[in-house]
PDBQT receptor file of N, H, CA, C and O in Angstrom, charges set to zero:
ATOM      1  N   MET A   1     104.716  94.925 117.622  1.00  0.00    +0.000 N 
ATOM      2  CA  MET A   1     105.162  96.035 118.427  1.00  0.00    +0.000 C 
ATOM      3  C   MET A   1     105.091  97.314 117.590  1.00  0.00    +0.000 C 
ATOM      4  O   MET A   1     105.650  97.378 116.495  1.00  0.00    +0.000 OA
ATOM      5  N   ILE A   2     104.412  98.314 118.105  1.00  0.00    +0.000 N 
ATOM      6  H   ILE A   2     103.958  98.262 118.994  1.00  0.00    +0.000 HD
ATOM      7  CA  ILE A   2     104.232  99.566 117.387  1.00  0.00    +0.000 C 
ATOM      8  C   ILE A   2     105.278 100.571 117.867  1.00  0.00    +0.000 C 
ATOM      9  O   ILE A   2     105.400 100.817 119.067  1.00  0.00    +0.000 OA
ATOM     10  N   PRO A   3     106.037 101.156 116.925  1.00  0.00    +0.000 N 
ATOM     11  CA  PRO A   3     107.039 102.144 117.329  1.00  0.00    +0.000 C 
ATOM     12  C   PRO A   3     106.372 103.447 117.765  1.00  0.00    +0.000 C 
ATOM     13  O   PRO A   3     105.276 103.775 117.311  1.00  0.00    +0.000 OA
ATOM     14  N   ASP A   4     107.037 104.176 118.639  1.00  0.00    +0.000 N 
ATOM     15  H   ASP A   4     107.928 103.910 119.007  1.00  0.00    +0.000 HD
ATOM     16  CA  ASP A   4     106.546 105.470 119.096  1.00  0.00    +0.000 C 
ATOM     17  C   ASP A   4     106.868 106.505 118.027  1.00  0.00    +0.000 C 
ATOM     18  O   ASP A   4     108.040 106.787 117.774  1.00  0.00    +0.000 OA
ATOM     19  N   LEU A   5     105.863 107.064 117.407  1.00  0.00    +0.000 N 
ATOM     20  H   LEU A   5     104.911 106.834 117.613  1.00  0.00    +0.000 HD
ATOM     21  CA  LEU A   5     106.068 107.998 116.317  1.00  0.00    +0.000 C 
ATOM     22  C   LEU A   5     106.047 109.452 116.778  1.00  0.00    +0.000 C 
ATOM     23  O   LEU A   5     106.395 110.359 116.022  1.00  0.00    +0.000 OA
ATOM     24  N   GLY A   6     105.646 109.657 117.996  1.00  0.00    +0.000 N 
ATOM     25  H   GLY A   6     105.363 108.921 118.610  1.00  0.00    +0.000 HD
ATOM     26  CA  GLY A   6     105.651 111.009 118.552  1.00  0.00    +0.000 C 
ATOM     27  C   GLY A   6     104.716 111.942 117.802  1.00  0.00    +0.000 C 
ATOM     28  O   GLY A   6     103.593 111.579 117.453  1.00  0.00    +0.000 OA
ATOM     29  N   LYS A   7     105.204 113.155 117.561  1.00  0.00    +0.000 N 
ATOM     30  H   LYS A   7     106.117 113.450 117.844  1.00  0.00    +0.000 HD
ATOM     31  CA  LYS A   7     104.354 114.167 116.932  1.00  0.00    +0.000 C 
ATOM     32  C   LYS A   7     104.089 113.888 115.455  1.00  0.00    +0.000 C 
ATOM     33  O   LYS A   7     103.229 114.528 114.850  1.00  0.00    +0.000 OA
ATOM     34  N   TYR A   8     104.809 112.950 114.876  1.00  0.00    +0.000 N 
ATOM     35  H   TYR A   8     105.507 112.430 115.367  1.00  0.00    +0.000 HD
ATOM     36  CA  TYR A   8     104.632 112.615 113.458  1.00  0.00    +0.000 C 
ATOM     37  C   TYR A   8     103.671 111.448 113.236  1.00  0.00    +0.000 C 
ATOM     38  O   TYR A   8     103.498 110.992 112.106  1.00  0.00    +0.000 OA
ATOM     39  N   ALA A   9     103.056 110.973 114.294  1.00  0.00    +0.000 N 
ATOM     40  H   ALA A   9     103.197 111.343 115.213  1.00  0.00    +0.000 HD
ATOM     41  CA  ALA A   9     102.188 109.797 114.193  1.00  0.00    +0.000 C 
ATOM     42  C   ALA A   9     101.075 110.000 113.164  1.00  0.00    +0.000 C 
ATOM     43  O   ALA A   9     100.814 109.117 112.347  1.00  0.00    +0.000 OA
ATOM     44  N   ASP A  10     100.424 111.158 113.203  1.00  0.00    +0.000 N 
ATOM     45  H   ASP A  10     100.637 111.875 113.866  1.00  0.00    +0.000 HD
ATOM     46  CA  ASP A  10      99.323 111.402 112.259  1.00  0.00    +0.000 C 
ATOM     47  C   ASP A  10      99.813 111.375 110.814  1.00  0.00    +0.000 C 
ATOM     48  O   ASP A  10      99.178 110.770 109.949  1.00  0.00    +0.000 OA
ATOM     49  N   ALA A  11     100.936 112.027 110.558  1.00  0.00    +0.000 N 
ATOM     50  H   ALA A  11     101.451 112.518 111.260  1.00  0.00    +0.000 HD
ATOM     51  CA  ALA A  11     101.473 112.083 109.192  1.00  0.00    +0.000 C 
ATOM     52  C   ALA A  11     101.896 110.699 108.713  1.00  0.00    +0.000 C 
ATOM     53  O   ALA A  11     101.608 110.318 107.579  1.00  0.00    +0.000 OA
ATOM     54  N   VAL A  12     102.573 109.952 109.568  1.00  0.00    +0.000 N 
ATOM     55  H   VAL A  12     102.807 110.262 110.490  1.00  0.00    +0.000 HD
ATOM     56  CA  VAL A  12     103.053 108.623 109.177  1.00  0.00    +0.000 C 
ATOM     57  C   VAL A  12     101.882 107.672 108.950  1.00  0.00    +0.000 C 
ATOM     58  O   VAL A  12     101.836 106.975 107.937  1.00  0.00    +0.000 OA
ATOM     59  N   LEU A  13     100.946 107.641 109.876  1.00  0.00    +0.000 N 
ATOM     60  H   LEU A  13     100.983 108.208 110.699  1.00  0.00    +0.000 HD
ATOM     61  CA  LEU A  13      99.799 106.746 109.727  1.00  0.00    +0.000 C 
ATOM     62  C   LEU A  13      98.924 107.162 108.547  1.00  0.00    +0.000 C 
ATOM     63  O   LEU A  13      98.368 106.310 107.854  1.00  0.00    +0.000 OA
ATOM     64  N   GLY A  14      98.801 108.458 108.320  1.00  0.00    +0.000 N 
ATOM     65  H   GLY A  14      99.253 109.151 108.884  1.00  0.00    +0.000 HD
ATOM     66  CA  GLY A  14      98.058 108.940 107.154  1.00  0.00    +0.000 C 
ATOM     67  C   GLY A  14      98.728 108.522 105.860  1.00  0.00    +0.000 C 
ATOM     68  O   GLY A  14      98.057 108.156 104.895  1.00  0.00    +0.000 OA
ATOM     69  N   SER A  15     100.051 108.577 105.841  1.00  0.00    +0.000 N 
ATOM     70  H   SER A  15     100.596 108.874 106.625  1.00  0.00    +0.000 HD
ATOM     71  CA  SER A  15     100.795 108.153 104.650  1.00  0.00    +0.000 C 
ATOM     72  C   SER A  15     100.620 106.661 104.398  1.00  0.00    +0.000 C 
ATOM     73  O   SER A  15     100.444 106.227 103.260  1.00  0.00    +0.000 OA
ATOM     74  N   TYR A  16     100.671 105.878 105.484  1.00  0.00    +0.000 N 
ATOM     75  H   TYR A  16     100.814 106.230 106.409  1.00  0.00    +0.000 HD
ATOM     76  CA  TYR A  16     100.442 104.437 105.332  1.00  0.00    +0.000 C 
ATOM     77  C   TYR A  16      99.033 104.175 104.796  1.00  0.00    +0.000 C 
ATOM     78  O   TYR A  16      98.852 103.341 103.909  1.00  0.00    +0.000 OA
ATOM     79  N   ALA A  17      98.049 104.876 105.326  1.00  0.00    +0.000 N 
ATOM     80  H   ALA A  17      98.196 105.554 106.047  1.00  0.00    +0.000 HD
ATOM     81  CA  ALA A  17      96.667 104.682 104.882  1.00  0.00    +0.000 C 
ATOM     82  C   ALA A  17      96.511 105.076 103.412  1.00  0.00    +0.000 C 
ATOM     83  O   ALA A  17      95.856 104.373 102.643  1.00  0.00    +0.000 OA
ATOM     84  N   ALA A  18      97.115 106.197 103.030  1.00  0.00    +0.000 N 
ATOM     85  H   ALA A  18      97.648 106.767 103.655  1.00  0.00    +0.000 HD
ATOM     86  CA  ALA A  18      97.026 106.639 101.635  1.00  0.00    +0.000 C 
ATOM     87  C   ALA A  18      97.708 105.639 100.706  1.00  0.00    +0.000 C 
ATOM     88  O   ALA A  18      97.184 105.324  99.638  1.00  0.00    +0.000 OA
ATOM     89  N   SER A  19      98.865 105.146 101.105  1.00  0.00    +0.000 N 
ATOM     90  H   SER A  19      99.291 105.402 101.973  1.00  0.00    +0.000 HD
ATOM     91  CA  SER A  19      99.585 104.167 100.284  1.00  0.00    +0.000 C 
ATOM     92  C   SER A  19      98.774 102.885 100.137  1.00  0.00    +0.000 C 
ATOM     93  O   SER A  19      98.657 102.337  99.041  1.00  0.00    +0.000 OA
ATOM     94  N   PHE A  20      98.220 102.417 101.238  1.00  0.00    +0.000 N 
ATOM     95  H   PHE A  20      98.315 102.862 102.128  1.00  0.00    +0.000 HD
ATOM     96  CA  PHE A  20      97.410 101.203 101.201  1.00  0.00    +0.000 C 
ATOM     97  C   PHE A  20      96.193 101.408 100.303  1.00  0.00    +0.000 C 
ATOM     98  O   PHE A  20      95.846 100.533  99.510  1.00  0.00    +0.000 OA
ATOM     99  N   GLY A  21      95.548 102.566 100.431  1.00  0.00    +0.000 N 
ATOM    100  H   GLY A  21      95.829 103.277 101.075  1.00  0.00    +0.000 HD
ATOM    101  CA  GLY A  21      94.385 102.866  99.594  1.00  0.00    +0.000 C 
ATOM    102  C   GLY A  21      94.735 102.899  98.116  1.00  0.00    +0.000 C 
ATOM    103  O   GLY A  21      93.983 102.387  97.286  1.00  0.00    +0.000 OA
ATOM    104  N   LEU A  22      95.874 103.499  97.781  1.00  0.00    +0.000 N 
ATOM    105  H   LEU A  22      96.485 103.915  98.455  1.00  0.00    +0.000 HD
ATOM    106  CA  LEU A  22      96.294 103.558  96.382  1.00  0.00    +0.000 C 
ATOM    107  C   LEU A  22      96.632 102.175  95.837  1.00  0.00    +0.000 C 
ATOM    108  O   LEU A  22      96.325 101.870  94.684  1.00  0.00    +0.000 OA
ATOM    109  N   ILE A  23      97.258 101.343  96.650  1.00  0.00    +0.000 N 
ATOM    110  H   ILE A  23      97.508 101.591  97.586  1.00  0.00    +0.000 HD
ATOM    111  CA  ILE A  23      97.583  99.980  96.212  1.00  0.00    +0.000 C 
ATOM    112  C   ILE A  23      96.300  99.190  95.955  1.00  0.00    +0.000 C 
ATOM    113  O   ILE A  23      96.190  98.489  94.949  1.00  0.00    +0.000 OA
ATOM    114  N   VAL A  24      95.339  99.304  96.860  1.00  0.00    +0.000 N 
ATOM    115  H   VAL A  24      95.429  99.874  97.677  1.00  0.00    +0.000 HD
ATOM    116  CA  VAL A  24      94.061  98.608  96.681  1.00  0.00    +0.000 C 
ATOM    117  C   VAL A  24      93.361  99.113  95.420  1.00  0.00    +0.000 C 
ATOM    118  O   VAL A  24      92.824  98.320  94.646  1.00  0.00    +0.000 OA
ATOM    119  N   ALA A  25      93.367 100.430  95.212  1.00  0.00    +0.000 N 
ATOM    120  H   ALA A  25      93.804 101.074  95.841  1.00  0.00    +0.000 HD
ATOM    121  CA  ALA A  25      92.737 100.999  94.017  1.00  0.00    +0.000 C 
ATOM    122  C   ALA A  25      93.421 100.495  92.750  1.00  0.00    +0.000 C 
ATOM    123  O   ALA A  25      92.749 100.196  91.763  1.00  0.00    +0.000 OA
ATOM    124  N   LEU A  26      94.736 100.397  92.767  1.00  0.00    +0.000 N 
ATOM    125  H   LEU A  26      95.282 100.639  93.569  1.00  0.00    +0.000 HD
ATOM    126  CA  LEU A  26      95.479  99.914  91.603  1.00  0.00    +0.000 C 
ATOM    127  C   LEU A  26      95.153  98.453  91.300  1.00  0.00    +0.000 C 
ATOM    128  O   LEU A  26      95.000  98.079  90.137  1.00  0.00    +0.000 OA
ATOM    129  N   VAL A  27      95.047  97.638  92.331  1.00  0.00    +0.000 N 
ATOM    130  H   VAL A  27      95.171  97.942  93.276  1.00  0.00    +0.000 HD
ATOM    131  CA  VAL A  27      94.712  96.221  92.136  1.00  0.00    +0.000 C 
ATOM    132  C   VAL A  27      93.293  96.082  91.584  1.00  0.00    +0.000 C 
ATOM    133  O   VAL A  27      93.060  95.302  90.661  1.00  0.00    +0.000 OA
ATOM    134  N   VAL A  28      92.352  96.833  92.143  1.00  0.00    +0.000 N 
ATOM    135  H   VAL A  28      92.542  97.467  92.892  1.00  0.00    +0.000 HD
ATOM    136  CA  VAL A  28      90.964  96.778  91.667  1.00  0.00    +0.000 C 
ATOM    137  C   VAL A  28      90.883  97.241  90.218  1.00  0.00    +0.000 C 
ATOM    138  O   VAL A  28      90.215  96.610  89.400  1.00  0.00    +0.000 OA
ATOM    139  N   TRP A  29      91.562  98.343  89.899  1.00  0.00    +0.000 N 
ATOM    140  H   TRP A  29      92.105  98.856  90.564  1.00  0.00    +0.000 HD
ATOM    141  CA  TRP A  29      91.561  98.855  88.527  1.00  0.00    +0.000 C 
ATOM    142  C   TRP A  29      92.173  97.831  87.572  1.00  0.00    +0.000 C 
ATOM    143  O   TRP A  29      91.672  97.630  86.465  1.00  0.00    +0.000 OA
ATOM    144  N   SER A  30      93.251  97.188  88.002  1.00  0.00    +0.000 N 
ATOM    145  H   SER A  30      93.658  97.351  88.901  1.00  0.00    +0.000 HD
ATOM    146  CA  SER A  30      93.924  96.200  87.165  1.00  0.00    +0.000 C 
ATOM    147  C   SER A  30      93.009  95.002  86.887  1.00  0.00    +0.000 C 
ATOM    148  O   SER A  30      92.942  94.525  85.754  1.00  0.00    +0.000 OA
ATOM    149  N   LEU A  31      92.317  94.523  87.901  1.00  0.00    +0.000 N 
ATOM    150  H   LEU A  31      92.372  94.911  88.821  1.00  0.00    +0.000 HD
ATOM    151  CA  LEU A  31      91.392  93.402  87.719  1.00  0.00    +0.000 C 
ATOM    152  C   LEU A  31      90.228  93.797  86.810  1.00  0.00    +0.000 C 
ATOM    153  O   LEU A  31      89.818  93.011  85.956  1.00  0.00    +0.000 OA
ATOM    154  N   TRP A  32      89.697  94.999  86.986  1.00  0.00    +0.000 N 
ATOM    155  H   TRP A  32      90.030  95.637  87.680  1.00  0.00    +0.000 HD
ATOM    156  CA  TRP A  32      88.596  95.486  86.163  1.00  0.00    +0.000 C 
ATOM    157  C   TRP A  32      89.038  95.615  84.712  1.00  0.00    +0.000 C 
ATOM    158  O   TRP A  32      88.317  95.215  83.797  1.00  0.00    +0.000 OA
ATOM    159  N   ARG A  33      90.213  96.169  84.509  1.00  0.00    +0.000 N 
ATOM    160  H   ARG A  33      90.798  96.494  85.251  1.00  0.00    +0.000 HD
ATOM    161  CA  ARG A  33      90.741  96.357  83.151  1.00  0.00    +0.000 C 
ATOM    162  C   ARG A  33      91.000  95.002  82.488  1.00  0.00    +0.000 C 
ATOM    163  O   ARG A  33      90.708  94.820  81.306  1.00  0.00    +0.000 OA
ATOM    164  N   GLY A  34      91.547  94.054  83.250  1.00  0.00    +0.000 N 
ATOM    165  H   GLY A  34      91.784  94.202  84.210  1.00  0.00    +0.000 HD
ATOM    166  CA  GLY A  34      91.799  92.724  82.708  1.00  0.00    +0.000 C 
ATOM    167  C   GLY A  34      90.520  92.040  82.262  1.00  0.00    +0.000 C 
ATOM    168  O   GLY A  34      90.490  91.392  81.215  1.00  0.00    +0.000 OA
ATOM    169  N   ALA A  35      89.466  92.181  83.051  1.00  0.00    +0.000 N 
ATOM    170  H   ALA A  35      89.491  92.707  83.901  1.00  0.00    +0.000 HD
ATOM    171  CA  ALA A  35      88.180  91.583  82.685  1.00  0.00    +0.000 C 
ATOM    172  C   ALA A  35      87.630  92.234  81.423  1.00  0.00    +0.000 C 
ATOM    173  O   ALA A  35      87.073  91.557  80.560  1.00  0.00    +0.000 OA
ATOM    174  N   ARG A  36      87.786  93.549  81.320  1.00  0.00    +0.000 N 
ATOM    175  H   ARG A  36      88.239  94.100  82.022  1.00  0.00    +0.000 HD
ATOM    176  CA  ARG A  36      87.302  94.264  80.138  1.00  0.00    +0.000 C 
ATOM    177  C   ARG A  36      88.067  93.844  78.886  1.00  0.00    +0.000 C 
ATOM    178  O   ARG A  36      87.471  93.643  77.828  1.00  0.00    +0.000 OA
ATOM    179  N   VAL A  37      89.373  93.714  79.007  1.00  0.00    +0.000 N 
ATOM    180  H   VAL A  37      89.857  93.878  79.866  1.00  0.00    +0.000 HD
ATOM    181  CA  VAL A  37      90.197  93.304  77.865  1.00  0.00    +0.000 C 
ATOM    182  C   VAL A  37      89.871  91.866  77.470  1.00  0.00    +0.000 C 
ATOM    183  O   VAL A  37      89.796  91.548  76.283  1.00  0.00    +0.000 OA
ATOM    184  N   ARG A  38      89.678  91.000  78.459  1.00  0.00    +0.000 N 
ATOM    185  H   ARG A  38      89.739  91.259  79.423  1.00  0.00    +0.000 HD
ATOM    186  CA  ARG A  38      89.330  89.606  78.182  1.00  0.00    +0.000 C 
ATOM    187  C   ARG A  38      88.004  89.520  77.426  1.00  0.00    +0.000 C 
ATOM    188  O   ARG A  38      87.866  88.741  76.484  1.00  0.00    +0.000 OA
ATOM    189  N   ARG A  39      87.032  90.329  77.849  1.00  0.00    +0.000 N 
ATOM    190  H   ARG A  39      87.144  90.962  78.615  1.00  0.00    +0.000 HD
ATOM    191  CA  ARG A  39      85.723  90.349  77.190  1.00  0.00    +0.000 C 
ATOM    192  C   ARG A  39      85.851  90.858  75.749  1.00  0.00    +0.000 C 
ATOM    193  O   ARG A  39      85.248  90.295  74.835  1.00  0.00    +0.000 OA
ATOM    194  N   THR A  40      86.630  91.914  75.551  1.00  0.00    +0.000 N 
ATOM    195  H   THR A  40      87.119  92.371  76.293  1.00  0.00    +0.000 HD
ATOM    196  CA  THR A  40      86.834  92.465  74.211  1.00  0.00    +0.000 C 
ATOM    197  C   THR A  40      87.541  91.459  73.314  1.00  0.00    +0.000 C 
ATOM    198  O   THR A  40      87.178  91.300  72.148  1.00  0.00    +0.000 OA
ATOM    199  N   LEU A  41      88.543  90.783  73.850  1.00  0.00    +0.000 N 
ATOM    200  H   LEU A  41      88.838  90.912  74.797  1.00  0.00    +0.000 HD
ATOM    201  CA  LEU A  41      89.266  89.778  73.075  1.00  0.00    +0.000 C 
ATOM    202  C   LEU A  41      88.341  88.643  72.655  1.00  0.00    +0.000 C 
ATOM    203  O   LEU A  41      88.423  88.165  71.523  1.00  0.00    +0.000 OA
ATOM    204  N   ALA A  42      87.470  88.212  73.547  1.00  0.00    +0.000 N 
ATOM    205  H   ALA A  42      87.403  88.601  74.466  1.00  0.00    +0.000 HD
ATOM    206  CA  ALA A  42      86.530  87.145  73.204  1.00  0.00    +0.000 C 
ATOM    207  C   ALA A  42      85.605  87.583  72.068  1.00  0.00    +0.000 C 
ATOM    208  O   ALA A  42      85.295  86.792  71.177  1.00  0.00    +0.000 OA
ATOM    209  N   GLU A  43      85.164  88.844  72.101  1.00  0.00    +0.000 N 
ATOM    210  H   GLU A  43      85.416  89.486  72.825  1.00  0.00    +0.000 HD
ATOM    211  CA  GLU A  43      84.306  89.352  71.028  1.00  0.00    +0.000 C 
ATOM    212  C   GLU A  43      85.050  89.388  69.694  1.00  0.00    +0.000 C 
ATOM    213  O   GLU A  43      84.499  89.004  68.663  1.00  0.00    +0.000 OA
ATOM    214  N   VAL A  44      86.288  89.844  69.713  1.00  0.00    +0.000 N 
ATOM    215  H   VAL A  44      86.736  90.156  70.551  1.00  0.00    +0.000 HD
ATOM    216  CA  VAL A  44      87.086  89.921  68.485  1.00  0.00    +0.000 C 
ATOM    217  C   VAL A  44      87.352  88.526  67.939  1.00  0.00    +0.000 C 
ATOM    218  O   VAL A  44      87.257  88.305  66.731  1.00  0.00    +0.000 OA
ATOM    219  N   GLU A  45      87.686  87.585  68.813  1.00  0.00    +0.000 N 
ATOM    220  H   GLU A  45      87.764  87.764  69.794  1.00  0.00    +0.000 HD
ATOM    221  CA  GLU A  45      87.937  86.215  68.368  1.00  0.00    +0.000 C 
ATOM    222  C   GLU A  45      86.674  85.584  67.789  1.00  0.00    +0.000 C 
ATOM    223  O   GLU A  45      86.747  84.832  66.817  1.00  0.00    +0.000 OA
ATOM    224  N   ALA A  46      85.524  85.884  68.376  1.00  0.00    +0.000 N 
ATOM    225  H   ALA A  46      85.464  86.494  69.165  1.00  0.00    +0.000 HD
ATOM    226  CA  ALA A  46      84.267  85.342  67.855  1.00  0.00    +0.000 C 
ATOM    227  C   ALA A  46      83.986  85.894  66.460  1.00  0.00    +0.000 C 
ATOM    228  O   ALA A  46      83.555  85.162  65.569  1.00  0.00    +0.000 OA
ATOM    229  N   ARG A  47      84.233  87.194  66.277  1.00  0.00    +0.000 N 
ATOM    230  H   ARG A  47      84.583  87.789  67.001  1.00  0.00    +0.000 HD
ATOM    231  CA  ARG A  47      84.046  87.791  64.950  1.00  0.00    +0.000 C 
ATOM    232  C   ARG A  47      85.008  87.188  63.934  1.00  0.00    +0.000 C 
ATOM    233  O   ARG A  47      84.628  86.921  62.794  1.00  0.00    +0.000 OA
ATOM    234  N   ALA A  48      86.249  86.974  64.348  1.00  0.00    +0.000 N 
ATOM    235  H   ALA A  48      86.558  87.191  65.274  1.00  0.00    +0.000 HD
ATOM    236  CA  ALA A  48      87.247  86.399  63.442  1.00  0.00    +0.000 C 
ATOM    237  C   ALA A  48      86.872  84.963  63.080  1.00  0.00    +0.000 C 
ATOM    238  O   ALA A  48      87.049  84.549  61.934  1.00  0.00    +0.000 OA
ATOM    239  N   ALA A  49      86.361  84.208  64.036  1.00  0.00    +0.000 N 
ATOM    240  H   ALA A  49      86.217  84.544  64.967  1.00  0.00    +0.000 HD
ATOM    241  CA  ALA A  49      85.954  82.826  63.767  1.00  0.00    +0.000 C 
ATOM    242  C   ALA A  49      84.779  82.795  62.797  1.00  0.00    +0.000 C 
ATOM    243  O   ALA A  49      84.721  81.946  61.907  1.00  0.00    +0.000 OA
ATOM    244  N   LYS A  50      83.834  83.736  62.975  1.00  0.00    +0.000 N 
ATOM    245  H   LYS A  50      83.882  84.426  63.698  1.00  0.00    +0.000 HD
ATOM    246  CA  LYS A  50      82.696  83.810  62.055  1.00  0.00    +0.000 C 
ATOM    247  C   LYS A  50      83.159  84.148  60.649  1.00  0.00    +0.000 C 
ATOM    248  O   LYS A  50      82.689  83.563  59.673  1.00  0.00    +0.000 OA
ATOM    249  N   ALA A  51      84.079  85.093  60.550  1.00  0.00    +0.000 N 
ATOM    250  H   ALA A  51      84.460  85.569  61.343  1.00  0.00    +0.000 HD
ATOM    251  CA  ALA A  51      84.591  85.501  59.238  1.00  0.00    +0.000 C 
ATOM    252  C   ALA A  51      85.338  84.349  58.579  1.00  0.00    +0.000 C 
ATOM    253  O   ALA A  51      85.200  84.134  57.375  1.00  0.00    +0.000 OA
ATOM    254  N   ALA A  52      86.122  83.609  59.344  1.00  0.00    +0.000 N 
ATOM    255  H   ALA A  52      86.235  83.783  60.322  1.00  0.00    +0.000 HD
ATOM    256  CA  ALA A  52      86.869  82.477  58.794  1.00  0.00    +0.000 C 
ATOM    257  C   ALA A  52      85.910  81.376  58.348  1.00  0.00    +0.000 C 
ATOM    258  O   ALA A  52      86.123  80.739  57.317  1.00  0.00    +0.000 OA
ATOM    259  N   GLU A  53      84.869  81.160  59.120  1.00  0.00    +0.000 N 
ATOM    260  H   GLU A  53      84.696  81.678  59.958  1.00  0.00    +0.000 HD
ATOM    261  CA  GLU A  53      83.883  80.144  58.744  1.00  0.00    +0.000 C 
ATOM    262  C   GLU A  53      83.142  80.557  57.481  1.00  0.00    +0.000 C 
ATOM    263  O   GLU A  53      82.855  79.717  56.629  1.00  0.00    +0.000 OA
ATOM    264  N   GLY A  54      82.836  81.823  57.355  1.00  0.00    +0.000 N 
ATOM    265  H   GLY A  54      83.070  82.506  58.048  1.00  0.00    +0.000 HD
ATOM    266  CA  GLY A  54      82.153  82.322  56.159  1.00  0.00    +0.000 C 
ATOM    267  C   GLY A  54      82.998  82.152  54.917  1.00  0.00    +0.000 C 
ATOM    268  O   GLY A  54      82.460  81.860  53.848  1.00  0.00    +0.000 OA
ATOM    269  N   LYS A  55      84.292  82.322  55.021  1.00  0.00    +0.000 N 
ATOM    270  H   LYS A  55      84.729  82.559  55.888  1.00  0.00    +0.000 HD
ATOM    271  CA  LYS A  55      85.190  82.158  53.873  1.00  0.00    +0.000 C 
ATOM    272  C   LYS A  55      85.307  80.692  53.471  1.00  0.00    +0.000 C 
ATOM    273  O   LYS A  55      85.463  80.381  52.290  1.00  0.00    +0.000 OA
ATOM    274  N   ARG A  56      85.232  79.789  54.450  1.00  0.00    +0.000 N 
ATOM    275  H   ARG A  56      85.105  80.041  55.410  1.00  0.00    +0.000 HD
ATOM    276  CA  ARG A  56      85.332  78.355  54.144  1.00  0.00    +0.000 C 
ATOM    277  C   ARG A  56      84.115  77.861  53.377  1.00  0.00    +0.000 C 
ATOM    278  O   ARG A  56      84.223  76.960  52.545  1.00  0.00    +0.000 OA
ATOM    279  N   ASN A  57      82.963  78.447  53.657  1.00  0.00    +0.000 N 
ATOM    280  H   ASN A  57      82.875  79.179  54.333  1.00  0.00    +0.000 HD
ATOM    281  CA  ASN A  57      81.714  77.999  53.025  1.00  0.00    +0.000 C 
ATOM    282  C   ASN A  57      81.541  78.542  51.616  1.00  0.00    +0.000 C 
ATOM    283  O   ASN A  57      80.657  78.091  50.887  1.00  0.00    +0.000 OA
ATOM    284  N   VAL A  58      82.351  79.485  51.226  1.00  0.00    +0.000 N 
ATOM    285  H   VAL A  58      83.069  79.852  51.818  1.00  0.00    +0.000 HD
ATOM    286  CA  VAL A  58      82.195  80.108  49.900  1.00  0.00    +0.000 C 
ATOM    287  C   VAL A  58      82.878  79.311  48.847  1.00  0.00    +0.000 C 
ATOM    288  O   VAL A  58      82.850  79.684  47.674  1.00  0.00    +0.000 OA
TER     289      VAL A  58
C-alpha cells in the first residue's frame, strides 16, 4: 500500500531514489575495494614466501 504523499511526492521519492543509489554505490565500492585489497595481500604474501624460501636455502 502506497501512502498519499501529496505535493511532497517528488521530493520524497527523489530522496528514496538518491538513498538507494548511494547505498548501491557504497556496496559496489566496498566489494571493489575488498577485491583490490585481497589481490594486494596475495602479492605481498607471495613476496614474503619467496623471501622466506630464499633465506632457508642460504
